[in-house]
mmCIF file of the N, C-alpha and C atoms, coordinates in Angstrom:
data_MODEL
# 
_entry.id   MODEL 
# 
loop_
_atom_site.group_PDB 
_atom_site.id 
_atom_site.type_symbol 
_atom_site.label_atom_id 
_atom_site.label_alt_id 
_atom_site.label_comp_id 
_atom_site.label_asym_id 
_atom_site.label_entity_id 
_atom_site.label_seq_id 
_atom_site.pdbx_PDB_ins_code 
_atom_site.Cartn_x 
_atom_site.Cartn_y 
_atom_site.Cartn_z 
_atom_site.occupancy 
_atom_site.B_iso_or_equiv 
_atom_site.pdbx_formal_charge 
_atom_site.auth_seq_id 
_atom_site.auth_comp_id 
_atom_site.auth_asym_id 
_atom_site.auth_atom_id 
_atom_site.pdbx_PDB_model_num 
ATOM 1   N N  . MET A 1 1  ? 0.848   -1.174 0.000  1.00 0.00 ? 1  MET A N  1 
ATOM 2   C CA . MET A 1 1  ? 0.000   0.000  0.000  1.00 0.00 ? 1  MET A CA 1 
ATOM 3   C C  . MET A 1 1  ? 0.892   1.235  0.000  1.00 0.00 ? 1  MET A C  1 
ATOM 4   N N  . LEU A 1 2  ? 0.659   2.093  -0.970 1.00 0.00 ? 2  LEU A N  1 
ATOM 5   C CA . LEU A 1 2  ? 1.434   3.317  -1.083 1.00 0.00 ? 2  LEU A CA 1 
ATOM 6   C C  . LEU A 1 2  ? 0.793   4.420  -0.252 1.00 0.00 ? 2  LEU A C  1 
ATOM 7   N N  . ARG A 1 3  ? 1.618   5.148  0.429  1.00 0.00 ? 3  ARG A N  1 
ATOM 8   C CA . ARG A 1 3  ? 1.128   6.279  1.210  1.00 0.00 ? 3  ARG A CA 1 
ATOM 9   C C  . ARG A 1 3  ? 1.712   7.546  0.611  1.00 0.00 ? 3  ARG A C  1 
ATOM 10  N N  . TYR A 1 4  ? 0.839   8.515  0.394  1.00 0.00 ? 4  TYR A N  1 
ATOM 11  C CA . TYR A 1 4  ? 1.281   9.797  -0.133 1.00 0.00 ? 4  TYR A CA 1 
ATOM 12  C C  . TYR A 1 4  ? 1.121   10.829 0.981  1.00 0.00 ? 4  TYR A C  1 
ATOM 13  N N  . PRO A 1 5  ? 2.189   11.324 1.495  1.00 0.00 ? 5  PRO A N  1 
ATOM 14  C CA . PRO A 1 5  ? 2.070   12.309 2.567  1.00 0.00 ? 5  PRO A CA 1 
ATOM 15  C C  . PRO A 1 5  ? 1.473   13.613 2.032  1.00 0.00 ? 5  PRO A C  1 
ATOM 16  N N  . ILE A 1 6  ? 0.669   14.240 2.855  1.00 0.00 ? 6  ILE A N  1 
ATOM 17  C CA . ILE A 1 6  ? 0.054   15.511 2.495  1.00 0.00 ? 6  ILE A CA 1 
ATOM 18  C C  . ILE A 1 6  ? 0.851   16.622 3.158  1.00 0.00 ? 6  ILE A C  1 
ATOM 19  N N  . ALA A 1 7  ? 1.162   17.616 2.393  1.00 0.00 ? 7  ALA A N  1 
ATOM 20  C CA . ALA A 1 7  ? 1.921   18.745 2.926  1.00 0.00 ? 7  ALA A CA 1 
ATOM 21  C C  . ALA A 1 7  ? 1.084   19.460 3.985  1.00 0.00 ? 7  ALA A C  1 
ATOM 22  N N  . PRO A 1 8  ? 1.671   19.860 5.099  1.00 0.00 ? 8  PRO A N  1 
ATOM 23  C CA . PRO A 1 8  ? 0.915   20.532 6.149  1.00 0.00 ? 8  PRO A CA 1 
ATOM 24  C C  . PRO A 1 8  ? 0.186   21.791 5.649  1.00 0.00 ? 8  PRO A C  1 
ATOM 25  N N  . ALA A 1 9  ? 0.798   22.526 4.752  1.00 0.00 ? 9  ALA A N  1 
ATOM 26  C CA . ALA A 1 9  ? 0.154   23.733 4.220  1.00 0.00 ? 9  ALA A CA 1 
ATOM 27  C C  . ALA A 1 9  ? -1.099  23.377 3.415  1.00 0.00 ? 9  ALA A C  1 
ATOM 28  N N  . GLU A 1 10 ? -1.025  22.301 2.645  1.00 0.00 ? 10 GLU A N  1 
ATOM 29  C CA . GLU A 1 10 ? -2.186  21.860 1.853  1.00 0.00 ? 10 GLU A CA 1 
ATOM 30  C C  . GLU A 1 10 ? -3.297  21.371 2.768  1.00 0.00 ? 10 GLU A C  1 
ATOM 31  N N  . LEU A 1 11 ? -2.942  20.646 3.806  1.00 0.00 ? 11 LEU A N  1 
ATOM 32  C CA . LEU A 1 11 ? -3.929  20.162 4.774  1.00 0.00 ? 11 LEU A CA 1 
ATOM 33  C C  . LEU A 1 11 ? -4.612  21.344 5.464  1.00 0.00 ? 11 LEU A C  1 
ATOM 34  N N  . GLU A 1 12 ? -3.851  22.333 5.855  1.00 0.00 ? 12 GLU A N  1 
ATOM 35  C CA . GLU A 1 12 ? -4.408  23.523 6.510  1.00 0.00 ? 12 GLU A CA 1 
ATOM 36  C C  . GLU A 1 12 ? -5.315  24.300 5.560  1.00 0.00 ? 12 GLU A C  1 
ATOM 37  N N  . ARG A 1 13 ? -4.903  24.445 4.288  1.00 0.00 ? 13 ARG A N  1 
ATOM 38  C CA . ARG A 1 13 ? -5.724  25.144 3.301  1.00 0.00 ? 13 ARG A CA 1 
ATOM 39  C C  . ARG A 1 13 ? -7.053  24.428 3.091  1.00 0.00 ? 13 ARG A C  1 
ATOM 40  N N  . THR A 1 14 ? -7.012  23.109 2.991  1.00 0.00 ? 14 THR A N  1 
ATOM 41  C CA . THR A 1 14 ? -8.227  22.325 2.789  1.00 0.00 ? 14 THR A CA 1 
ATOM 42  C C  . THR A 1 14 ? -9.151  22.423 4.001  1.00 0.00 ? 14 THR A C  1 
ATOM 43  N N  . LYS A 1 15 ? -8.573  22.372 5.192  1.00 0.00 ? 15 LYS A N  1 
ATOM 44  C CA . LYS A 1 15 ? -9.364  22.490 6.417  1.00 0.00 ? 15 LYS A CA 1 
ATOM 45  C C  . LYS A 1 15 ? -10.034 23.862 6.485  1.00 0.00 ? 15 LYS A C  1 
ATOM 46  N N  . ASN A 1 16 ? -9.296  24.931 6.170  1.00 0.00 ? 16 ASN A N  1 
ATOM 47  C CA . ASN A 1 16 ? -9.865  26.280 6.185  1.00 0.00 ? 16 ASN A CA 1 
ATOM 48  C C  . ASN A 1 16 ? -10.975 26.436 5.153  1.00 0.00 ? 16 ASN A C  1 
ATOM 49  N N  . GLN A 1 17 ? -10.810 25.831 3.979  1.00 0.00 ? 17 GLN A N  1 
ATOM 50  C CA . GLN A 1 17 ? -11.847 25.892 2.941  1.00 0.00 ? 17 GLN A CA 1 
ATOM 51  C C  . GLN A 1 17 ? -13.105 25.161 3.407  1.00 0.00 ? 17 GLN A C  1 
ATOM 52  N N  . MET A 1 18 ? -12.924 24.018 4.072  1.00 0.00 ? 18 MET A N  1 
ATOM 53  C CA . MET A 1 18 ? -14.066 23.266 4.586  1.00 0.00 ? 18 MET A CA 1 
ATOM 54  C C  . MET A 1 18 ? -14.815 24.095 5.632  1.00 0.00 ? 18 MET A C  1 
ATOM 55  N N  . MET A 1 19 ? -14.087 24.761 6.524  1.00 0.00 ? 19 MET A N  1 
ATOM 56  C CA . MET A 1 19 ? -14.725 25.573 7.558  1.00 0.00 ? 19 MET A CA 1 
ATOM 57  C C  . MET A 1 19 ? -15.452 26.772 6.948  1.00 0.00 ? 19 MET A C  1 
ATOM 58  N N  . ALA A 1 20 ? -14.878 27.373 5.916  1.00 0.00 ? 20 ALA A N  1 
ATOM 59  C CA . ALA A 1 20 ? -15.528 28.498 5.234  1.00 0.00 ? 20 ALA A CA 1 
ATOM 60  C C  . ALA A 1 20 ? -16.803 28.039 4.532  1.00 0.00 ? 20 ALA A C  1 
ATOM 61  N N  . ASP A 1 21 ? -16.735 26.891 3.878  1.00 0.00 ? 21 ASP A N  1 
ATOM 62  C CA . ASP A 1 21 ? -17.924 26.349 3.203  1.00 0.00 ? 21 ASP A CA 1 
ATOM 63  C C  . ASP A 1 21 ? -19.015 26.014 4.211  1.00 0.00 ? 21 ASP A C  1 
ATOM 64  N N  . GLN A 1 22 ? -18.625 25.472 5.345  1.00 0.00 ? 22 GLN A N  1 
ATOM 65  C CA . GLN A 1 22 ? -19.594 25.119 6.388  1.00 0.00 ? 22 GLN A CA 1 
ATOM 66  C C  . GLN A 1 22 ? -20.266 26.384 6.930  1.00 0.00 ? 22 GLN A C  1 
ATOM 67  N N  . ALA A 1 23 ? -19.492 27.435 7.174  1.00 0.00 ? 23 ALA A N  1 
ATOM 68  C CA . ALA A 1 23 ? -20.058 28.688 7.673  1.00 0.00 ? 23 ALA A CA 1 
ATOM 69  C C  . ALA A 1 23 ? -21.017 29.296 6.651  1.00 0.00 ? 23 ALA A C  1 
ATOM 70  N N  . GLU A 1 24 ? -20.665 29.230 5.370  1.00 0.00 ? 24 GLU A N  1 
ATOM 71  C CA . GLU A 1 24 ? -21.550 29.755 4.328  1.00 0.00 ? 24 GLU A CA 1 
ATOM 72  C C  . GLU A 1 24 ? -22.841 28.950 4.251  1.00 0.00 ? 24 GLU A C  1 
ATOM 73  N N  . TYR A 1 25 ? -22.741 27.641 4.393  1.00 0.00 ? 25 TYR A N  1 
ATOM 74  C CA . TYR A 1 25 ? -23.924 26.773 4.380  1.00 0.00 ? 25 TYR A CA 1 
ATOM 75  C C  . TYR A 1 25 ? -24.861 27.127 5.533  1.00 0.00 ? 25 TYR A C  1 
ATOM 76  N N  . ILE A 1 26 ? -24.305 27.291 6.734  1.00 0.00 ? 26 ILE A N  1 
ATOM 77  C CA . ILE A 1 26 ? -25.124 27.620 7.897  1.00 0.00 ? 26 ILE A CA 1 
ATOM 78  C C  . ILE A 1 26 ? -25.781 28.984 7.720  1.00 0.00 ? 26 ILE A C  1 
ATOM 79  N N  . ALA A 1 27 ? -25.031 29.952 7.207  1.00 0.00 ? 27 ALA A N  1 
ATOM 80  C CA . ALA A 1 27 ? -25.594 31.287 6.965  1.00 0.00 ? 27 ALA A CA 1 
ATOM 81  C C  . ALA A 1 27 ? -26.740 31.225 5.959  1.00 0.00 ? 27 ALA A C  1 
ATOM 82  N N  . ASN A 1 28 ? -26.593 30.421 4.919  1.00 0.00 ? 28 ASN A N  1 
ATOM 83  C CA . ASN A 1 28 ? -27.657 30.289 3.919  1.00 0.00 ? 28 ASN A CA 1 
ATOM 84  C C  . ASN A 1 28 ? -28.883 29.595 4.499  1.00 0.00 ? 28 ASN A C  1 
ATOM 85  N N  . ARG A 1 29 ? -28.684 28.650 5.392  1.00 0.00 ? 29 ARG A N  1 
ATOM 86  C CA . ARG A 1 29 ? -29.827 27.988 6.047  1.00 0.00 ? 29 ARG A CA 1 
ATOM 87  C C  . ARG A 1 29 ? -30.603 28.987 6.886  1.00 0.00 ? 29 ARG A C  1 
ATOM 88  N N  . TYR A 1 30 ? -29.892 29.829 7.654  1.00 0.00 ? 30 TYR A N  1 
ATOM 89  C CA . TYR A 1 30 ? -30.567 30.843 8.454  1.00 0.00 ? 30 TYR A CA 1 
ATOM 90  C C  . TYR A 1 30 ? -31.282 31.860 7.571  1.00 0.00 ? 30 TYR A C  1 
ATOM 91  N N  . ALA A 1 31 ? -30.673 32.242 6.468  1.00 0.00 ? 31 ALA A N  1 
ATOM 92  C CA . ALA A 1 31 ? -31.314 33.189 5.549  1.00 0.00 ? 31 ALA A CA 1 
ATOM 93  C C  . ALA A 1 31 ? -32.593 32.590 4.968  1.00 0.00 ? 31 ALA A C  1 
ATOM 94  N N  . ALA A 1 32 ? -32.538 31.327 4.566  1.00 0.00 ? 32 ALA A N  1 
ATOM 95  C CA . ALA A 1 32 ? -33.728 30.674 4.013  1.00 0.00 ? 32 ALA A CA 1 
ATOM 96  C C  . ALA A 1 32 ? -34.827 30.594 5.068  1.00 0.00 ? 32 ALA A C  1 
ATOM 97  N N  . SER A 1 33 ? -34.453 30.301 6.290  1.00 0.00 ? 33 SER A N  1 
ATOM 98  C CA . SER A 1 33 ? -35.428 30.233 7.376  1.00 0.00 ? 33 SER A CA 1 
ATOM 99  C C  . SER A 1 33 ? -36.085 31.588 7.608  1.00 0.00 ? 33 SER A C  1 
ATOM 100 N N  . SER A 1 34 ? -35.305 32.651 7.573  1.00 0.00 ? 34 SER A N  1 
ATOM 101 C CA . SER A 1 34 ? -35.881 33.977 7.792  1.00 0.00 ? 34 SER A CA 1 
ATOM 102 C C  . SER A 1 34 ? -36.792 34.378 6.633  1.00 0.00 ? 34 SER A C  1 
ATOM 103 N N  . TYR A 1 35 ? -36.439 33.992 5.404  1.00 0.00 ? 35 TYR A N  1 
ATOM 104 C CA . TYR A 1 35 ? -37.309 34.295 4.260  1.00 0.00 ? 35 TYR A CA 1 
ATOM 105 C C  . TYR A 1 35 ? -38.645 33.574 4.396  1.00 0.00 ? 35 TYR A C  1 
ATOM 106 N N  . LYS A 1 36 ? -38.623 32.345 4.892  1.00 0.00 ? 36 LYS A N  1 
ATOM 107 C CA . LYS A 1 36 ? -39.878 31.612 5.096  1.00 0.00 ? 36 LYS A CA 1 
ATOM 108 C C  . LYS A 1 36 ? -40.730 32.291 6.158  1.00 0.00 ? 36 LYS A C  1 
ATOM 109 N N  . LYS A 1 37 ? -40.096 32.752 7.240  1.00 0.00 ? 37 LYS A N  1 
ATOM 110 C CA . LYS A 1 37 ? -40.850 33.426 8.296  1.00 0.00 ? 37 LYS A CA 1 
ATOM 111 C C  . LYS A 1 37 ? -41.455 34.723 7.786  1.00 0.00 ? 37 LYS A C  1 
ATOM 112 N N  . ILE A 1 38 ? -40.718 35.469 6.976  1.00 0.00 ? 38 ILE A N  1 
ATOM 113 C CA . ILE A 1 38 ? -41.246 36.710 6.419  1.00 0.00 ? 38 ILE A CA 1 
ATOM 114 C C  . ILE A 1 38 ? -42.407 36.401 5.484  1.00 0.00 ? 38 ILE A C  1 
ATOM 115 N N  . GLY A 1 39 ? -42.275 35.350 4.679  1.00 0.00 ? 39 GLY A N  1 
ATOM 116 C CA . GLY A 1 39 ? -43.356 34.959 3.783  1.00 0.00 ? 39 GLY A CA 1 
ATOM 117 C C  . GLY A 1 39 ? -44.606 34.579 4.548  1.00 0.00 ? 39 GLY A C  1 
ATOM 118 N N  . ASN A 1 40 ? -44.452 33.874 5.667  1.00 0.00 ? 40 ASN A N  1 
ATOM 119 C CA . ASN A 1 40 ? -45.607 33.515 6.487  1.00 0.00 ? 40 ASN A CA 1 
ATOM 120 C C  . ASN A 1 40 ? -46.227 34.754 7.126  1.00 0.00 ? 40 ASN A C  1 
ATOM 121 N N  . TYR A 1 41 ? -45.411 35.727 7.478  1.00 0.00 ? 41 TYR A N  1 
ATOM 122 C CA . TYR A 1 41 ? -45.911 36.951 8.082  1.00 0.00 ? 41 TYR A CA 1 
ATOM 123 C C  . TYR A 1 41 ? -46.737 37.750 7.078  1.00 0.00 ? 41 TYR A C  1 
ATOM 124 N N  . LEU A 1 42 ? -46.351 37.709 5.820  1.00 0.00 ? 42 LEU A N  1 
ATOM 125 C CA . LEU A 1 42 ? -47.041 38.495 4.802  1.00 0.00 ? 42 LEU A CA 1 
ATOM 126 C C  . LEU A 1 42 ? -48.322 37.837 4.303  1.00 0.00 ? 42 LEU A C  1 
ATOM 127 N N  . ALA A 1 43 ? -48.541 36.578 4.634  1.00 0.00 ? 43 ALA A N  1 
ATOM 128 C CA . ALA A 1 43 ? -49.744 35.879 4.187  1.00 0.00 ? 43 ALA A CA 1 
ATOM 129 C C  . ALA A 1 43 ? -50.933 36.267 5.059  1.00 0.00 ? 43 ALA A C  1 
ATOM 130 N N  . ILE A 1 44 ? -52.052 36.512 4.430  1.00 0.00 ? 44 ILE A N  1 
ATOM 131 C CA . ILE A 1 44 ? -53.286 36.816 5.147  1.00 0.00 ? 44 ILE A CA 1 
ATOM 132 C C  . ILE A 1 44 ? -54.186 35.593 5.030  1.00 0.00 ? 44 ILE A C  1 
ATOM 133 N N  . VAL A 1 45 ? -54.537 35.005 6.167  1.00 0.00 ? 45 VAL A N  1 
ATOM 134 C CA . VAL A 1 45 ? -55.328 33.777 6.181  1.00 0.00 ? 45 VAL A CA 1 
ATOM 135 C C  . VAL A 1 45 ? -56.583 34.019 7.009  1.00 0.00 ? 45 VAL A C  1 
ATOM 136 N N  . ALA A 1 46 ? -57.738 33.713 6.443  1.00 0.00 ? 46 ALA A N  1 
ATOM 137 C CA . ALA A 1 46 ? -58.990 33.863 7.174  1.00 0.00 ? 46 ALA A CA 1 
ATOM 138 C C  . ALA A 1 46 ? -59.164 32.695 8.138  1.00 0.00 ? 46 ALA A C  1 
ATOM 139 N N  . PRO A 1 47 ? -59.743 32.934 9.298  1.00 0.00 ? 47 PRO A N  1 
ATOM 140 C CA . PRO A 1 47 ? -59.929 31.862 10.270 1.00 0.00 ? 47 PRO A CA 1 
ATOM 141 C C  . PRO A 1 47 ? -61.110 30.944 9.941  1.00 0.00 ? 47 PRO A C  1 
ATOM 142 N N  . TYR A 1 48 ? -61.735 31.147 8.803  1.00 0.00 ? 48 TYR A N  1 
ATOM 143 C CA . TYR A 1 48 ? -62.865 30.330 8.391  1.00 0.00 ? 48 TYR A CA 1 
ATOM 144 C C  . TYR A 1 48 ? -62.908 30.278 6.870  1.00 0.00 ? 48 TYR A C  1 
ATOM 145 N N  . SER A 1 49 ? -63.712 29.381 6.342  1.00 0.00 ? 49 SER A N  1 
ATOM 146 C CA . SER A 1 49 ? -63.859 29.248 4.902  1.00 0.00 ? 49 SER A CA 1 
ATOM 147 C C  . SER A 1 49 ? -64.713 30.406 4.396  1.00 0.00 ? 49 SER A C  1 
ATOM 148 N N  . SER A 1 50 ? -64.177 31.181 3.470  1.00 0.00 ? 50 SER A N  1 
ATOM 149 C CA . SER A 1 50 ? -64.905 32.346 2.986  1.00 0.00 ? 50 SER A CA 1 
ATOM 150 C C  . SER A 1 50 ? -64.510 32.658 1.554  1.00 0.00 ? 50 SER A C  1 
ATOM 151 N N  . THR A 1 51 ? -65.194 33.648 0.969  1.00 0.00 ? 51 THR A N  1 
ATOM 152 C CA . THR A 1 51 ? -64.920 34.105 -0.381 1.00 0.00 ? 51 THR A CA 1 
ATOM 153 C C  . THR A 1 51 ? -64.696 35.608 -0.352 1.00 0.00 ? 51 THR A C  1 
ATOM 154 N N  . ILE A 1 52 ? -63.682 36.073 -1.066 1.00 0.00 ? 52 ILE A N  1 
ATOM 155 C CA . ILE A 1 52 ? -63.445 37.506 -1.166 1.00 0.00 ? 52 ILE A CA 1 
ATOM 156 C C  . ILE A 1 52 ? -64.466 38.080 -2.137 1.00 0.00 ? 52 ILE A C  1 
ATOM 157 N N  . THR A 1 53 ? -65.241 39.057 -1.671 1.00 0.00 ? 53 THR A N  1 
ATOM 158 C CA . THR A 1 53 ? -66.285 39.640 -2.513 1.00 0.00 ? 53 THR A CA 1 
ATOM 159 C C  . THR A 1 53 ? -65.894 41.002 -3.061 1.00 0.00 ? 53 THR A C  1 
ATOM 160 N N  . LYS A 1 54 ? -64.949 41.692 -2.404 1.00 0.00 ? 54 LYS A N  1 
ATOM 161 C CA . LYS A 1 54 ? -64.529 43.013 -2.870 1.00 0.00 ? 54 LYS A CA 1 
ATOM 162 C C  . LYS A 1 54 ? -63.076 43.236 -2.465 1.00 0.00 ? 54 LYS A C  1 
ATOM 163 N N  . ARG A 1 55 ? -62.231 43.640 -3.434 1.00 0.00 ? 55 ARG A N  1 
ATOM 164 C CA . ARG A 1 55 ? -60.827 43.959 -3.174 1.00 0.00 ? 55 ARG A CA 1 
ATOM 165 C C  . ARG A 1 55 ? -60.645 45.465 -3.259 1.00 0.00 ? 55 ARG A C  1 
ATOM 166 N N  . ASN A 1 56 ? -59.995 46.006 -2.238 1.00 0.00 ? 56 ASN A N  1 
ATOM 167 C CA . ASN A 1 56 ? -59.756 47.444 -2.212 1.00 0.00 ? 56 ASN A CA 1 
ATOM 168 C C  . ASN A 1 56 ? -58.286 47.794 -2.412 1.00 0.00 ? 56 ASN A C  1 
ATOM 169 N N  . ILE A 1 57 ? -57.476 46.834 -2.803 1.00 0.00 ? 57 ILE A N  1 
ATOM 170 C CA . ILE A 1 57 ? -56.046 47.072 -2.991 1.00 0.00 ? 57 ILE A CA 1 
ATOM 171 C C  . ILE A 1 57 ? -55.589 46.427 -4.284 1.00 0.00 ? 57 ILE A C  1 
ATOM 172 N N  . ASP A 1 58 ? -54.427 46.842 -4.744 1.00 0.00 ? 58 ASP A N  1 
ATOM 173 C CA . ASP A 1 58 ? -53.769 46.235 -5.893 1.00 0.00 ? 58 ASP A CA 1 
ATOM 174 C C  . ASP A 1 58 ? -52.459 45.634 -5.421 1.00 0.00 ? 58 ASP A C  1 
ATOM 175 N N  . ALA A 1 59 ? -51.899 44.733 -6.199 1.00 0.00 ? 59 ALA A N  1 
ATOM 176 C CA . ALA A 1 59 ? -50.608 44.140 -5.853 1.00 0.00 ? 59 ALA A CA 1 
ATOM 177 C C  . ALA A 1 59 ? -49.561 45.238 -5.757 1.00 0.00 ? 59 ALA A C  1 
ATOM 178 N N  . GLY A 1 60 ? -48.806 45.236 -4.671 1.00 0.00 ? 60 GLY A N  1 
ATOM 179 C CA . GLY A 1 60 ? -47.764 46.220 -4.477 1.00 0.00 ? 60 GLY A CA 1 
ATOM 180 C C  . GLY A 1 60 ? -48.223 47.479 -3.752 1.00 0.00 ? 60 GLY A C  1 
ATOM 181 N N  . SER A 1 61 ? -49.507 47.557 -3.402 1.00 0.00 ? 61 SER A N  1 
ATOM 182 C CA . SER A 1 61 ? -50.013 48.732 -2.695 1.00 0.00 ? 61 SER A CA 1 
ATOM 183 C C  . SER A 1 61 ? -49.485 48.760 -1.265 1.00 0.00 ? 61 SER A C  1 
ATOM 184 N N  . PHE A 1 62 ? -49.262 49.966 -0.743 1.00 0.00 ? 62 PHE A N  1 
ATOM 185 C CA . PHE A 1 62 ? -48.868 50.125 0.648  1.00 0.00 ? 62 PHE A CA 1 
ATOM 186 C C  . PHE A 1 62 ? -50.110 49.965 1.510  1.00 0.00 ? 62 PHE A C  1 
ATOM 187 N N  . VAL A 1 63 ? -50.011 49.145 2.540  1.00 0.00 ? 63 VAL A N  1 
ATOM 188 C CA . VAL A 1 63 ? -51.143 48.936 3.445  1.00 0.00 ? 63 VAL A CA 1 
ATOM 189 C C  . VAL A 1 63 ? -50.715 49.310 4.854  1.00 0.00 ? 63 VAL A C  1 
ATOM 190 N N  . GLY A 1 64 ? -51.668 49.557 5.692  1.00 0.00 ? 64 GLY A N  1 
ATOM 191 C CA . GLY A 1 64 ? -51.366 49.835 7.078  1.00 0.00 ? 64 GLY A CA 1 
ATOM 192 C C  . GLY A 1 64 ? -51.886 51.173 7.563  1.00 0.00 ? 64 GLY A C  1 
ATOM 193 N N  . ASN A 1 65 ? -52.435 52.006 6.675  1.00 0.00 ? 65 ASN A N  1 
ATOM 194 C CA . ASN A 1 65 ? -52.994 53.277 7.097  1.00 0.00 ? 65 ASN A CA 1 
ATOM 195 C C  . ASN A 1 65 ? -54.409 53.021 7.630  1.00 0.00 ? 65 ASN A C  1 
ATOM 196 N N  . PRO A 1 66 ? -54.673 53.310 8.896  1.00 0.00 ? 66 PRO A N  1 
ATOM 197 C CA . PRO A 1 66 ? -55.994 53.000 9.464  1.00 0.00 ? 66 PRO A CA 1 
ATOM 198 C C  . PRO A 1 66 ? -57.119 53.858 8.894  1.00 0.00 ? 66 PRO A C  1 
ATOM 199 N N  . ASN A 1 67 ? -56.806 54.946 8.194  1.00 0.00 ? 67 ASN A N  1 
ATOM 200 C CA . ASN A 1 67 ? -57.847 55.819 7.639  1.00 0.00 ? 67 ASN A CA 1 
ATOM 201 C C  . ASN A 1 67 ? -58.356 55.337 6.288  1.00 0.00 ? 67 ASN A C  1 
ATOM 202 N N  . GLU A 1 68 ? -57.729 54.314 5.711  1.00 0.00 ? 68 GLU A N  1 
ATOM 203 C CA . GLU A 1 68 ? -58.146 53.810 4.407  1.00 0.00 ? 68 GLU A CA 1 
ATOM 204 C C  . GLU A 1 68 ? -59.192 52.707 4.548  1.00 0.00 ? 68 GLU A C  1 
ATOM 205 N N  . ASN A 1 69 ? -59.746 52.316 3.414  1.00 0.00 ? 69 ASN A N  1 
ATOM 206 C CA . ASN A 1 69 ? -60.707 51.212 3.385  1.00 0.00 ? 69 ASN A CA 1 
ATOM 207 C C  . ASN A 1 69 ? -60.025 49.916 3.803  1.00 0.00 ? 69 ASN A C  1 
ATOM 208 N N  . PRO A 1 70 ? -60.805 48.914 4.218  1.00 0.00 ? 70 PRO A N  1 
ATOM 209 C CA . PRO A 1 70 ? -60.200 47.618 4.524  1.00 0.00 ? 70 PRO A CA 1 
ATOM 210 C C  . PRO A 1 70 ? -59.587 47.007 3.265  1.00 0.00 ? 70 PRO A C  1 
ATOM 211 N N  . LEU A 1 71 ? -58.660 46.081 3.445  1.00 0.00 ? 71 LEU A N  1 
ATOM 212 C CA . LEU A 1 71 ? -57.998 45.454 2.299  1.00 0.00 ? 71 LEU A CA 1 
ATOM 213 C C  . LEU A 1 71 ? -58.996 44.776 1.374  1.00 0.00 ? 71 LEU A C  1 
ATOM 214 N N  . PHE A 1 72 ? -59.948 44.070 1.967  1.00 0.00 ? 72 PHE A N  1 
ATOM 215 C CA . PHE A 1 72 ? -60.942 43.354 1.185  1.00 0.00 ? 72 PHE A CA 1 
ATOM 216 C C  . PHE A 1 72 ? -62.126 43.039 2.074  1.00 0.00 ? 72 PHE A C  1 
ATOM 217 N N  . GLU A 1 73 ? -63.216 42.596 1.440  1.00 0.00 ? 73 GLU A N  1 
ATOM 218 C CA . GLU A 1 73 ? -64.406 42.179 2.179  1.00 0.00 ? 73 GLU A CA 1 
ATOM 219 C C  . GLU A 1 73 ? -64.611 40.693 1.935  1.00 0.00 ? 73 GLU A C  1 
ATOM 220 N N  . LEU A 1 74 ? -64.951 39.979 3.000  1.00 0.00 ? 74 LEU A N  1 
ATOM 221 C CA . LEU A 1 74 ? -65.160 38.545 2.926  1.00 0.00 ? 74 LEU A CA 1 
ATOM 222 C C  . LEU A 1 74 ? -66.624 38.206 3.135  1.00 0.00 ? 74 LEU A C  1 
ATOM 223 N N  . GLU A 1 75 ? -67.057 37.134 2.505  1.00 0.00 ? 75 GLU A N  1 
ATOM 224 C CA . GLU A 1 75 ? -68.408 36.623 2.718  1.00 0.00 ? 75 GLU A CA 1 
ATOM 225 C C  . GLU A 1 75 ? -68.268 35.175 3.170  1.00 0.00 ? 75 GLU A C  1 
ATOM 226 N N  . ASP A 1 76 ? -68.852 34.881 4.305  1.00 0.00 ? 76 ASP A N  1 
ATOM 227 C CA . ASP A 1 76 ? -68.814 33.535 4.856  1.00 0.00 ? 76 ASP A CA 1 
ATOM 228 C C  . ASP A 1 76 ? -69.948 32.726 4.247  1.00 0.00 ? 76 ASP A C  1 
ATOM 229 N N  . LYS A 1 77 ? -69.597 31.631 3.563  1.00 0.00 ? 77 LYS A N  1 
ATOM 230 C CA . LYS A 1 77 ? -70.611 30.803 2.897  1.00 0.00 ? 77 LYS A CA 1 
ATOM 231 C C  . LYS A 1 77 ? -71.123 29.698 3.817  1.00 0.00 ? 77 LYS A C  1 
ATOM 232 N N  . GLY A 1 78 ? -70.638 29.638 5.053  1.00 0.00 ? 78 GLY A N  1 
ATOM 233 C CA . GLY A 1 78 ? -71.054 28.600 5.983  1.00 0.00 ? 78 GLY A CA 1 
ATOM 234 C C  . GLY A 1 78 ? -72.436 28.880 6.543  1.00 0.00 ? 78 GLY A C  1 
ATOM 235 N N  . SER A 1 79 ? -72.947 27.909 7.246  1.00 0.00 ? 79 SER A N  1 
ATOM 236 C CA . SER A 1 79 ? -74.279 28.064 7.828  1.00 0.00 ? 79 SER A CA 1 
ATOM 237 C C  . SER A 1 79 ? -74.202 28.868 9.109  1.00 0.00 ? 79 SER A C  1 
ATOM 238 N N  . LEU A 1 80 ? -75.182 29.700 9.331  1.00 0.00 ? 80 LEU A N  1 
ATOM 239 C CA . LEU A 1 80 ? -75.248 30.500 10.547 1.00 0.00 ? 80 LEU A CA 1 
ATOM 240 C C  . LEU A 1 80 ? -76.046 29.747 11.589 1.00 0.00 ? 80 LEU A C  1 
ATOM 241 N N  . LEU A 1 81 ? -75.571 29.742 12.794 1.00 0.00 ? 81 LEU A N  1 
ATOM 242 C CA . LEU A 1 81 ? -76.272 29.034 13.876 1.00 0.00 ? 81 LEU A CA 1 
ATOM 243 C C  . LEU A 1 81 ? -77.013 29.994 14.748 1.00 0.00 ? 81 LEU A C  1 
# 
């Protein structure tokens, strides 16, 4: 069995590259996680089955001013008790 010794400088360079790649991977995982959380925050979900009957906004509109109309109007198609 032939053994090829690895130069200490090459071993150190490879180890440093592995650590840099690992740090970049972890950073990208955290970034992806934060993007998912932001996406969930931006989603508007009704607590019941309903239909949007009137939209008062367009895609890209700024929302959050309490003096404006509501974003949309919902109609509940379920049975009333």
